[in-house]
C-alpha positions as CSV (number, residue, x, y, z in Angstrom):
1,M,66.5,65.3,46.6
2,A,65.9,64.8,42.9
3,R,66.8,68.4,42.2
4,I,70.1,68.0,44.1
5,L,71.0,64.9,42.2
6,R,70.2,66.5,38.8
7,I,72.3,69.6,39.7
8,C,75.2,67.4,40.7
9,L,75.0,65.4,37.5
10,R,74.8,68.5,35.3
11,S,77.6,70.2,37.2
12,V,79.9,67.3,36.7
13,F,79.0,67.3,33.0
14,I,79.5,71.0,32.6
15,S,82.8,71.0,34.5
16,H,84.1,68.0,32.6
17,C,83.2,69.4,29.2
18,S,84.9,72.6,30.1
19,I,88.1,70.9,31.2
20,L,88.1,68.9,27.9
21,N,87.7,72.1,25.9
22,F,90.1,74.3,27.7
23,Q,92.6,72.3,29.7
24,F,93.8,69.0,28.5
25,T,92.9,65.7,26.8
26,P,92.4,63.2,29.6
27,A,94.2,59.9,29.8
28,P,92.1,56.7,29.3
29,S,92.0,56.1,33.0
30,A,90.6,59.5,33.6
31,I,87.9,58.8,30.9
32,L,87.0,55.6,32.7
33,R,86.7,57.3,36.1
34,F,84.5,60.0,34.6
35,T,82.3,57.4,32.8
36,W,81.9,55.5,36.0
37,L,80.9,58.6,38.0
38,F,78.6,59.8,35.2
39,L,76.8,56.5,35.1
40,C,76.4,56.4,38.9
41,L,75.0,59.9,39.0
42,L,72.7,59.1,36.0
43,S,71.3,56.1,37.8
44,L,70.6,58.1,40.9
45,C,69.0,60.9,38.9
46,L,66.8,58.5,37.0
47,F,65.7,56.9,40.3
48,A,64.9,60.2,41.8
49,H,63.1,61.4,38.6
50,A,60.7,58.5,39.0
51,A,59.6,59.9,42.3
52,E,59.7,63.6,41.5
53,P,59.0,65.6,38.3
54,L,61.4,68.0,36.8
55,S,61.3,71.6,38.1
56,S,59.7,74.4,36.1
57,T,63.1,75.7,34.8
58,S,64.1,72.4,33.2
59,T,61.0,71.6,31.2
60,T,59.3,73.6,28.4
61,N,55.9,72.8,29.9
62,G,56.5,74.2,33.4
63,P,55.5,77.6,34.8
64,R,57.1,80.5,33.1
65,P,59.2,83.1,35.1
66,R,57.7,86.5,35.6
67,V,59.6,89.7,35.0
68,V,57.9,92.9,36.1
69,V,59.1,96.1,34.4
70,I,58.2,99.5,35.9
71,S,59.2,102.7,34.0
72,D,58.8,106.5,34.2
73,P,60.4,108.8,31.6
74,Q,61.1,111.3,34.4
75,A,63.2,108.8,36.5
76,T,66.5,110.3,35.5
77,E,67.7,113.8,34.5
78,A,71.1,114.2,32.8
79,F,72.0,110.6,33.6
80,C,71.3,111.1,37.3
81,A,68.5,109.2,39.1
82,R,65.7,111.2,40.7
83,P,65.3,109.5,44.1
84,D,61.6,110.3,44.7
85,I,60.5,108.9,41.4
86,V,62.9,105.9,41.7
87,R,61.3,105.1,45.1
88,T,57.9,105.1,43.5
89,L,59.1,102.7,40.8
90,V,60.5,100.3,43.4
91,E,57.3,100.4,45.5
92,R,55.1,99.7,42.4
93,G,57.4,97.0,41.2
94,I,57.6,95.0,44.5
95,T,53.8,95.2,45.2
96,H,53.0,94.1,41.6
97,L,55.5,91.2,41.7
98,T,54.3,89.9,45.1
99,G,50.6,90.7,44.6
100,K,50.4,92.5,48.0
101,A,48.4,95.6,48.6
102,T,51.0,97.5,50.6
103,V,54.8,98.0,50.4
104,P,55.5,96.6,53.9
105,A,53.4,93.5,53.2
106,A,55.2,93.0,49.9
107,W,58.6,93.0,51.5
108,R,57.4,90.8,54.4
109,S,56.3,88.2,51.9
110,L,60.0,87.9,50.9
111,V,61.8,88.4,54.2
112,S,61.0,88.4,57.9
113,T,61.9,90.9,60.6
114,Q,64.2,88.3,62.0
115,D,66.3,88.0,58.8
116,T,69.6,89.7,58.1
117,V,69.2,90.9,54.5
118,G,72.2,91.4,52.3
119,I,71.6,93.8,49.4
120,K,74.2,92.8,46.8
121,V,75.3,95.7,44.5
122,F,77.8,96.1,41.7
123,S,79.8,99.2,42.8
124,L,83.0,99.0,40.8
125,P,81.9,101.3,37.9
126,G,80.8,104.0,40.4
127,P,77.5,105.7,41.1
128,N,76.6,106.6,37.5
129,S,77.2,103.2,35.7
130,G,77.1,100.7,38.5
131,T,74.2,100.0,40.8
132,R,72.7,103.4,41.6
133,P,72.4,104.4,45.3
134,A,68.9,105.8,44.6
135,V,67.6,102.3,43.7
136,V,69.2,100.7,46.8
137,A,67.9,103.5,49.0
138,A,64.4,102.7,47.8
139,V,64.9,99.0,48.7
140,V,66.3,100.0,52.1
141,Q,63.3,102.3,52.8
142,G,60.9,99.4,51.9
143,L,62.7,97.0,54.2
144,L,62.7,99.5,57.1
145,A,58.9,100.1,56.5
146,A,58.5,96.3,56.7
147,G,59.9,96.4,60.2
148,L,63.5,95.2,59.7
149,P,65.9,96.7,62.2
150,P,68.5,98.9,60.4
151,K,71.4,96.8,61.6
152,H,69.8,93.8,59.9
153,I,70.3,95.4,56.5
154,I,73.7,95.1,54.8
155,V,74.6,96.7,51.5
156,W,77.6,94.8,50.2
157,D,80.0,94.2,47.4
158,K,83.5,92.7,47.2
159,Q,85.5,95.8,48.1
160,A,84.6,98.4,50.7
161,T,86.6,101.0,48.7
162,D,84.3,100.6,45.7
163,L,81.3,100.9,47.9
164,R,82.6,104.1,49.5
165,L,83.5,105.7,46.1
166,A,80.0,104.8,44.7
167,G,78.3,106.6,47.6
168,F,76.9,103.6,49.6
169,F,78.4,104.6,52.9
170,D,76.3,107.7,52.7
171,L,73.3,105.4,52.9
172,A,74.7,103.9,56.1
173,D,74.9,107.3,57.6
174,R,71.4,108.2,56.5
175,Y,69.5,105.1,57.5
176,G,71.8,103.5,60.2
177,I,72.3,100.3,58.1
178,R,75.5,98.5,57.6
179,V,77.8,98.6,54.5
180,A,80.5,95.9,54.1
181,G,83.0,94.5,51.7
182,S,83.0,90.7,51.4
183,A,86.8,90.6,50.9
184,Q,87.4,92.6,54.1
185,A,85.1,90.2,56.0
186,G,87.5,87.3,55.3
187,Y,86.8,83.9,53.9
188,D,85.1,80.7,55.3
189,R,87.5,77.8,55.0
190,T,84.5,75.4,55.3
191,N,82.7,76.7,52.2
192,A,84.5,76.6,48.8
193,Y,84.1,76.1,45.1
194,D,86.6,73.5,43.9
195,S,87.7,73.5,40.3
196,A,90.5,72.0,38.3
197,F,91.4,75.4,36.9
198,I,94.4,76.6,38.9
199,G,95.4,80.2,38.4
200,N,97.9,82.6,39.9
201,L,96.6,83.6,43.4
202,V,96.6,87.3,44.0
203,W,96.9,89.3,47.2
204,G,93.7,89.1,49.2
205,D,93.0,85.5,48.2
206,S,92.9,83.3,51.3
207,E,95.6,80.9,50.0
208,F,97.9,83.7,48.6
209,G,101.5,82.9,49.4
210,K,100.9,79.2,50.2
211,E,102.4,76.3,48.3
212,G,101.5,72.6,48.0
213,P,99.2,70.2,46.3
214,G,95.8,71.6,45.6
215,V,96.6,75.2,46.4
216,G,94.7,77.5,44.1
217,R,92.0,75.0,43.2
218,K,89.4,76.5,45.6
219,S,87.5,79.7,45.7
220,F,86.4,80.3,49.3
221,V,83.1,81.9,50.2
222,S,83.2,85.1,52.2
223,R,82.2,84.9,55.9
224,L,80.0,87.9,55.2
225,V,77.8,85.6,53.1
226,T,78.0,82.4,55.1
227,R,77.8,83.8,58.7
228,Q,76.1,87.1,58.6
229,M,73.2,86.9,56.1
230,T,70.0,84.9,55.9
231,R,68.5,86.5,52.8
232,I,70.1,88.1,49.7
233,I,68.6,90.7,47.3
234,N,70.5,91.3,44.1
235,V,70.5,94.8,42.7
236,T,72.6,95.0,39.5
237,P,73.0,97.6,36.7
238,L,72.2,97.1,33.0
239,L,75.9,97.2,32.1
240,N,77.8,95.1,29.6
241,H,80.7,92.7,30.6
242,N,83.2,91.8,27.9
243,L,83.3,88.1,28.8
244,A,80.1,87.4,30.8
245,G,77.9,89.5,28.4
246,V,76.3,91.5,31.3
247,S,77.4,92.5,34.8
248,G,74.2,91.0,35.9
249,N,72.7,88.9,38.7
250,L,74.7,85.7,38.1
251,Y,78.1,87.4,37.6
252,S,77.7,90.0,40.3
253,L,76.8,87.6,43.1
254,A,79.2,84.8,42.2
255,V,82.3,87.0,41.7
256,G,81.4,89.2,44.7
257,S,81.1,86.2,47.1
258,V,84.3,84.2,46.6
259,D,88.0,84.7,46.3
260,N,90.4,83.3,43.7
261,V,88.4,84.4,40.7
262,A,91.2,85.7,38.5
263,R,91.6,82.2,37.1
264,F,88.2,82.5,35.4
265,E,88.2,86.1,34.4
266,S,90.5,85.7,31.3
267,D,88.5,83.0,29.5
268,A,84.9,83.1,28.5
269,G,84.6,79.3,28.6
270,R,85.9,79.0,32.1
271,L,83.7,81.9,33.2
272,A,80.7,80.1,31.6
273,T,81.4,77.1,33.8
274,A,82.4,78.7,37.0
275,I,79.8,81.5,37.4
276,P,76.7,79.2,37.4
277,E,78.4,76.6,39.6
278,I,79.4,79.2,42.2
279,Y,76.0,80.8,42.1
280,A,74.4,77.4,42.6
281,M,76.3,76.9,45.9
282,A,73.9,76.7,48.9
283,P,75.1,79.8,50.8
284,L,74.3,81.8,47.7
285,S,71.4,80.5,45.6
286,D,69.4,79.2,48.6
287,H,69.3,82.6,50.1
288,V,68.4,84.8,47.1
289,V,64.8,86.0,47.4
290,L,64.7,88.8,44.8
291,N,66.6,90.1,41.8
292,I,66.4,93.7,40.6
293,V,67.9,95.2,37.5
294,D,68.6,98.9,37.7
295,A,67.8,99.7,34.1
296,L,67.6,103.4,34.5
297,L,70.5,103.5,32.0
298,C,71.8,100.9,29.6
299,Q,75.6,101.1,29.2
300,Y,76.5,98.9,26.2
301,E,80.2,99.5,26.2
302,G,82.8,99.9,28.9
303,S,82.4,96.8,31.1
304,E,83.6,97.8,34.5
305,R,84.2,101.5,33.7
306,S,81.7,104.4,33.6
307,L,81.4,105.5,30.0
308,L,78.1,107.4,29.8
309,H,78.6,108.4,26.2
310,Y,78.0,104.7,25.5
311,S,74.7,104.7,27.4
312,A,71.1,104.9,26.5
313,T,68.4,106.1,28.9
314,L,65.7,103.5,29.6
315,N,64.3,104.8,32.9
316,E,63.2,101.3,34.0
317,V,63.5,99.1,37.1
318,R,63.0,95.3,36.6
319,F,62.0,92.7,39.2
320,S,62.0,88.9,39.2
321,R,62.7,85.9,41.3
322,D,64.6,84.4,38.3
323,P,68.1,85.8,37.9
324,V,68.7,84.0,34.6
325,A,65.6,85.5,33.0
326,L,66.6,89.0,33.9
327,D,70.2,88.5,32.7
328,V,69.2,87.2,29.2
329,L,66.7,90.1,28.8
330,S,69.6,92.4,29.7
331,L,71.7,90.7,27.0
332,Q,69.0,91.4,24.5
333,D,68.8,95.1,25.5
334,L,72.6,95.5,25.3
335,D,72.6,94.1,21.8
336,R,69.7,96.3,20.7
337,Q,71.4,99.4,22.0
338,R,74.6,98.5,20.2
339,K,72.9,98.1,16.9
340,A,71.0,101.4,17.4
341,A,74.3,103.1,18.0
342,G,76.1,101.4,15.1
343,A,78.5,99.8,17.5
344,S,80.0,96.3,17.0
345,S,78.1,93.5,18.7
346,P,80.4,90.9,20.2
347,K,79.2,87.3,20.4
348,P,77.3,86.9,23.7
349,N,78.5,84.3,26.2
350,L,75.2,82.3,26.0
351,D,76.9,79.2,27.4
352,L,77.0,80.9,30.8
353,Y,73.2,81.3,30.9
354,N,72.4,78.0,29.3
355,N,74.7,76.3,31.9
356,A,72.8,78.2,34.6
357,A,69.5,76.9,33.2
358,L,70.9,73.3,33.3
359,L,71.7,73.8,36.9
360,E,68.1,74.9,37.4
361,L,68.9,78.5,38.5
362,G,66.4,79.9,36.1
363,V,65.2,80.1,32.5
364,S,67.5,81.2,29.6
365,D,65.0,80.8,26.8
366,L,63.6,84.3,25.9
367,K,60.4,82.7,24.5
368,R,59.5,81.3,27.9
369,I,59.8,84.5,29.9
370,D,56.7,86.5,30.7
371,V,57.5,90.2,30.7
372,E,54.8,92.3,32.4
373,R,55.2,96.0,31.7
374,V,53.2,97.9,34.3
375,P,51.9,101.3,33.0
């Protein structure tokens, strides 16, 4: 209860500050209404705090998030993943993270055979710079070994076309699993992210073509997420994003799960507010059990395009239950590779990850992250 109240309070604060900075100067009546709401939530939060301590992500004295890094210099050849070696990396990573002796036991500590597991990928840049099918195949093989029925495994992203071009439908043919686009599944009118930012709706948004008060304020969650999955595994590439900093766990899941996102995509401040708040919604954050960064390659320029000449080979796969920790480590790597290549380093959108930490989604302080490199 205390965590929910703290998140509500922080979400109101983040959203209101964002509106003040990017939308308008509120009238005195608006300020009074916000002050009243802020004080009410503060009172509730203080009451709850007396009964329950802060979580580990909101105090410097709490447990530190673990990030397990597994590497093999032979994991890629000419920018292409070598599936057998990648499978070994994933098996070593999941057993080390969970502390289980076998691969099936490791996966069963995260999901049950009754779950429907959605493996969220970032497929828009294609098979070379987006999430690589070899990494996802290794996850699928582990889930099948743990006893999950093939039809209980869904590899998904926003658009089915991107998934097909990236090669993920080949996995469906090979393993009998499902591949689906969240946009094609339609949107759940009972689950939505409501924001004061109103943009131009585009074709495919559930309210496209509609008119009236409040139209365009909401981003509805896909029915694929709310009605078909019980657990989510994030698998994202180490790929820059010009506004978010990295096309990582927070950005990939949030943008891939809802419609009406064009209103956030043109402004770093709006994105820094919306992405953590969307990720924090119960149908998303409550179901994420694992985050994996496909760091076989680090593409530090290009954003949503495949530009391998702006890539460095790292041959790593990273595992954590903390999406924020993985994302800020990715930001650090992207900056390091830009400097090594003599490329310009844009100012990272740290507000996005600090806001995520305020919402207790994870830890954004690099000094508080324990990185375990397994030889």
